[in-house]
N, C-alpha and C positions, 0 to 999 in steps of 0.2 A: 633546410627552413630556418629562415630567421627568426631568430627565440623573441625580439621584441613584437613579432605580426604573429606567432604562435598564441601568445600569451596578452594579447591584443594591448600592452602597455599604454599605449595613446588613450586609447578608449576609455578605459580605467581610471587614468591621469584627470582626465577630463571630467569623469561621471564624481571623484571624488574632490576636487576641484571646484566645478561649479556650482555643486550644493554644502560648499565650506563643511563636508567634514572634519573630527579632528580625531578621532578614534574607529581604523579601518579592522574590520577580520579578515584574513586572508586566509580563506577554507578550502586546504587541499586533499585531495584523497591519497590513499597510500600511494598507487605509485609515481603520483606526481612530487612527494615531497622532497626528491632528493633534487629537483630544482627553486625549492620554495626559497631559499637562502640567496640564490639569484635573482628572484624576480621583487625582494624584498629591495635589493639592491638594485636594482635596475626604476624601477618601479618609483622609488623615493628619488633618485638622481632626474626620475622625469615631475614630478612635484615640486621640485626645489625651483627645476626652469621655467615652471607655469607662473609659479604664485614668488621665486623668492626663499628666502628663508622662511619657513615653514614648520609649526608646531603637529603637523599628522604624525599620528603614532599609526604604526602597521604593526598586526600583530599577527600571528602562524598561528590555524588553527588545526590538527589532527585528530585522527580515532574520535569521528561524530559517535554522540550520544546512538543514532539512529545512522539510516543507508546514506549513504554519502550522497547521491545523488538530491536531497534535499539539503535547504540553506539552514546550518545548523546555528537558530537562533537562543538555544538554550548555551551551546558556546559562546554567540557571541556575547551573550548577557552579561557571561560574568568581567570582563573588564570592559562592561559601559560602553560595548564598541554603537556607533551611529549609524554602520553601515555595514554589507559583508560582500568582501570580493568572492564568490563562489569560481572553484575550476576546473575543469574537467566533466566527466559524463553529467549531466541534470537532467532531471523528469519534469524541469520548471512549473512545479506546483508554487501559486502562491505564496507568500508570504504571508504572517498576520502582524509583523509589530514591525520587522527592520523592513529597510529598502533593502535591496541588493541586485548587482550588477554581474552576470553569469558572463562566463569567459569557455564558451564551448573546448576552444583549441582544435588544432588543424592536424587531421589523422590524414597518410600519401593516399594518393586512387588515382590510377590511370584513367584518365576524363578519356582518349579516346576510347579502349577496351570497353568501358562502361558502356560507352554512346552505343556501341557498337553490338554488344549484347542486349541495351532498351532496344536499337532499332530494328534485332533478327525477332524479339520476343514479342514485339507488334504485328509483324504481319506473319507471325508462325499463328498467334493468337486469333487474331481479328476480329481483337474487342479492345475497348477504349482500356488505357492503362493510367495508374495513379500512381508516380514514384513518390514515396516515402523514403526516409535516408537518415541515418543517425545525426546528432547535431554536430557530431564533429567534421562530417563533408559537406557541412551546407556553406562554407566556403568554398567549395569547387561546384556549385549546382548551376552557377551563371556561365563559367566557362563550360557546363558538359548540354547547356542547352544551346551555346554557339553551336559548339562543337554537332552539334545533331541536328542541327538547321542547316549547316555546312553541308553535313552530308547526306541530308535529304535534297537538297537544291539538284545535286548530281545526277539525282536517280529520277526516272517516270512511273515508278510505281512506288513512289516513298507518299507513309502516311501523310494522313490533312494535319493538323496542328490542333484540331476537337477531341483526337484519336491518342496523344500524349496529354497528361496534365500534372504540374510538379506543387507539390505543397509549399508551400510559406512557412519561413521558422517565425514562430510570434515573437511579443519585443523581448530581448533579453535582459532590460530593464524591469523588477518586479516593485512596485509599490504594493503596500498593505490593503490604502484605500480600492486600488482597480477591481478589488475583488469583491469588494461591498456594491459597485455600478454592474458588473457583470454579473455577479451570482444570478441576479430575476433573470436572467436569459436562458439558464439553461436548463435544458430539459433532461428528462431521465433515459436518455440513451446516448448521451454526449453529444449530443447537435442542440445547436438551438438557430430560431434565424435569426436570417444578417441583414438588420431593416438598412435603409436608405434615410438622406436626411428629409425626404418627400415621402416618407411616411410608409414608400414602396418595398415589398420584400424581393431579392434574390435569390430564392431558392435556402436551402440546406448547408448552414456552416458547418463542418468537422472539424475538430481537432484533438488531439493525443500525442502526447512525449512531447512539448513545443514544437507541436505542425498542427498547421491549419490549413482548411481548403472549402472551396464551395463548389456546391454539386447546382447544374442546372435545374430548374424546374421538369418534372418529371423524372429524372434521373435517380437510379438506389445506386446506394454501395454496390451491389453485388452483379453489378451490369459492367462491373471495373475489374480490371486485374493490377495486382497490385503488386509493383516491384518497388522489393526494397534494398537501399544500397548503405552498407554494415556490416557489421558482425552480428553474430548469432547470440545476442544478450535479454537481458532484461524486456528493452523498448523493444527490440523485435519478436520476442514472445507476448507483449500488450499486444501488439498490434496483432499479433495471430489470432490471439484468442477472442480480443474483441469484434474482428472482425471475421469471423470464423468460416463465414459465407463463401469470400471472394476466393478466389485462385490466385494464390502467393508463391513471388520465385523470390531468390535471393540473391545478389548479387556482391561476393566476399571479394571484398577491395585489396585484402592482404595474399590471397592467393591469387586475384585477376580469373575469377571464373564463377559462372551460374548454378545454383544450387535452388531444386525447383519440390525437395522434400521436404515437406513441412510435417510430416506424422510423430516426429517425438512433441513436439508442441500441440499438436490435436492432439497426440492421446492425455495430454494433460485433463482434456474439457473430461475426457471419462471419468478419471479419479478424482475429477472435483464436482461430478454428480453422488461419486459415491460418497463423497465429504457428505455433501447435502444430506442423503440419505441415515448418514450416519449423527447428523447433526438432529434430527428429528425425535431422535428418541432417548435427546437430552432431559435433565432436569436441573444440573447447575450449569450455569454457563460462566462462564469468564470472558471479561472485555478486557482485550490489552491493547493499551495504547503504544503507536507504532512511532508517533509525532508527536513533539509537543510546537512545530513549527508551521505546516502546513494550514493554509485558512480554512476555517469550518470543519475542525477535527473537534472540538467542543461542541457542535451540534449533533455530528454521527453518532458522537459516544451519548447523549441525551437519547438521542431518536432509536439506538441498541437497549437502552433500558426500558425504554417505553414499548420499545416492540419483546422483549423478553420476560416483561411483569406483567402483560398486558393478556399472552398465552398462559401463564400460572407458574412458570419457571423462573428462577431464585439467577439473580445477576450479580457477578461481585467484579469491579474496575483495577486492573493491575495497572500500574505505571512502572515499566523498570529496564531497565538496553535491551540490547538486541535479541532480541528471546532465542532459546538453546534451551534442548531436550533435559539438561539438567536443572536450569529454572523452574522452567514448568514442569517439572517431577515435584516441585516443594507443595505442589497444589493439587495434590491426586483426588482431590474431592469434585472438580471441576470435568465434566463429560466433553465440552467444546471447549474453544477459546474463539470469540471472532478478533482478529487482526485489524485495526483502524490504525492503516496507514498510507502513505503516496501507492500510486497502482503500480511502479515497475518496484516495488518491496512487497508487496501484500500479497505474493505468494509463495509462502512457506512449505518446502518437503518437508511435511509432517509424517514420513514414516517409521521415523523414529523415534516421533515424541508418544506419550502415553496417552496422549486425547488430542481429535485430530483440530487444528486451525486453519477456518473458514476465513472467508471476507466478508463486510458486511452484505453485500448483494447476495452472498451466499445465505447468508443467516437470514435475510430478507424472505427466500424463496423458499426455507426450511421450517420457519416459525410463523408465517402467513397461512391461516388455512383455508385451504383449496389451491395456493396458487400451482402452477403448474411453469417446467422449464423449455420454453418456447425455445431454444438453443441461441438466443440473445445473450451476451453473457456483458457484463458492466465492470471494468474494473478500479473506475476513479468512484471514490466514492462522495466525494462533493454535487456528481451527477445524481445520488440518491439522498440528499437532504431535502428537496422538497418531496418527494414518495411519502405516503400517509402511509406508518409500518402498518397500523389494524382498526381497523374500526373499533369502537369501543359497544359492546354487547354481541360483539359477531362472534363469539367462538363457539367452535362446535361445539354440538352434543353428542356425536357421533362417533363412533371408535377409530380410529385411522388403522390403515393396517402396516405394518412394520416389515418391510423387505430384511431387513438384517435381521430379524427376533421371529419373522412367521409366522407372526401372528397377528390379532386386531390390538391394540396396546389401546388405553384416553389418554390424550394429551395433559390434564386439568385436572385437578379434586374438585376445586370451585368454581362453580360459573359464576360469574359478573353480570348481575341481572342490569337491565337499563336505567331501573334505577338506582343504582348503584351499589346496592344491596346483595349480601351473598345468598345463593341459594345451594343446600348442601343434598338434596333431594337425589340420591341417583338411584340406580337400578343395583340390588346385591350382586346380580351374576356378575354384571357389568364392571363394578366394582372389586367382585376378588379376581375376575379374570386380568385388570389394570394392576392388579398387587402385582401380582406374580409376576406379568409380562413388563412392569419397572423395577421388580429386584434385584440390588447389583448383584452381581454373580463375579465369583473370583476367575479371574483369567488364571489366576498361581496356586498353587497348594499355599503357600505361604503367607495367601494375603494376610493383611487386617481388617478388612471390609465385611461386615455382613448385615444382612437386613434392606430396609428402604430408605433413600435418604433425598428430601428433597431441600435441602441447604446445607451452606456447610457448619452450621452447630449439628444436625442432624445426625452429618456423616463424622460428626468427632468425636461424637456422643455413641455411637454403634460402635466404635472400636474396639477390638477385643481387649486391647492392651492398654490399660488408662495411666501405670506408673507405679510408684508404693506409693498408695495411703496410708498417712502416718497417722490417722486420727481415728478410731473406732466409733461407731453409731452408738455403742455400749456407754452411758455416761460417765461410769466410775474410770478413772484413772488406769492405764495401763505404760508399765516400765517398758521403756524404750532405753535402747543402748545407740546411746551419740559417740561416734568415733571423734577422729580428730578436731578439733574446729580454729577459725583466726584463718588467715595466709594461707597461702602457698611458698611463700617466700620466707617466713618465720611462723610455725605455728604456737598455741599459746604450750602448748607444754616445750616445745623446745625452746621458747625466752625463758621459762621457769628451771629451767635446767642449766640456760648459759648463767641466770640471776644468782642460783644457787651456788 
């Protein structure tokens, strides 16, 4: 495949020149770094052919702070970039401060073989098919449609055009101002009503992973079979979990074969439900900031804080790089972590973590009193911003049954009354049961934690080891033996010996 076509050199140069950018950050994932030097050289020559001698600076970015699918605005700000050119796999999450141009790349695919498998799937299932795909195959969709139309015209039992619907690719140019105008249309399920110029609506519009499509009035996603073109990656897992009620098949373009087994992805839902039940028993909650560029992340962090504090739990916010078990183990006081990140990096396999890591959607299920999981799963946290976390004065007075502890527990010790005052009246029997149920139990024999902790300060105070106490409670002076003093490069006694 032509190098300039693969990296869309002409379109990227036009994006830079038409907007008069002078500092451009080129963001590459690890697997494309080998081509970064050549991309810079070809892109610089293309810019010079358009503008002549120009002062456009091109800076290569790698090793992103968070997921490589998101635009790294933090890294771009270090050199004062005017925009970002993002290469490779992307989640197409909107940016907060910088405009960006996304280059999806072009992965090889056998259009003829893919059209044959798609055609056969429509005939075998007898239901309408919605074609979704990885963005690296977006360039081949038009050829796929033409091949499918030619194949249908030669057969008498060909499916109608209404039975096969292709998703459209969203605009690869991201502007921070676009999110402010479109966010008000978002709904809680990842859909929003698509309006026409005359004020009428044309049905529901869905959007996921940079793809968008409309369904006619009266149609539901459950009526469609999803035909995914691409690899088994985070984008595919996002689609499987979001539309878990739909039948899904995947065409593997690298092996040219059709796969219908999505049990591994669906098994994730069972694991996530277990984590939700485990999070319900948490007292101390950590909010992990998994992005500093996706628009709306600050709103979601504030919403999570409000949700946690209103149900009587303690919240702490952590800003770090990519989370791993070693980093989170430094905060053993946290019973659960909420990971605020883009949809394609939100699911962390927390089997090796000391505490479970859940998504904002799972946090709303766990901490909203009376909420139940209906099977709907929301990966995109921006679709939850308009949702009310919990109504004031609606905290439950009844004990909750914990499936993990095998008994009834009480989630809060203080009831927030409607007038804002604290009501500490509780039944003694229920309080005693709650204290026993919420007691931190030792998982390992050498643990340092005992007692009940409702905050990080209480947790540290309950540790059985506090270090050496140099000062006694007694007012009388006690003799202490002080060892060497000074710096390790030269203690005081060593310097005195040298001078003498």
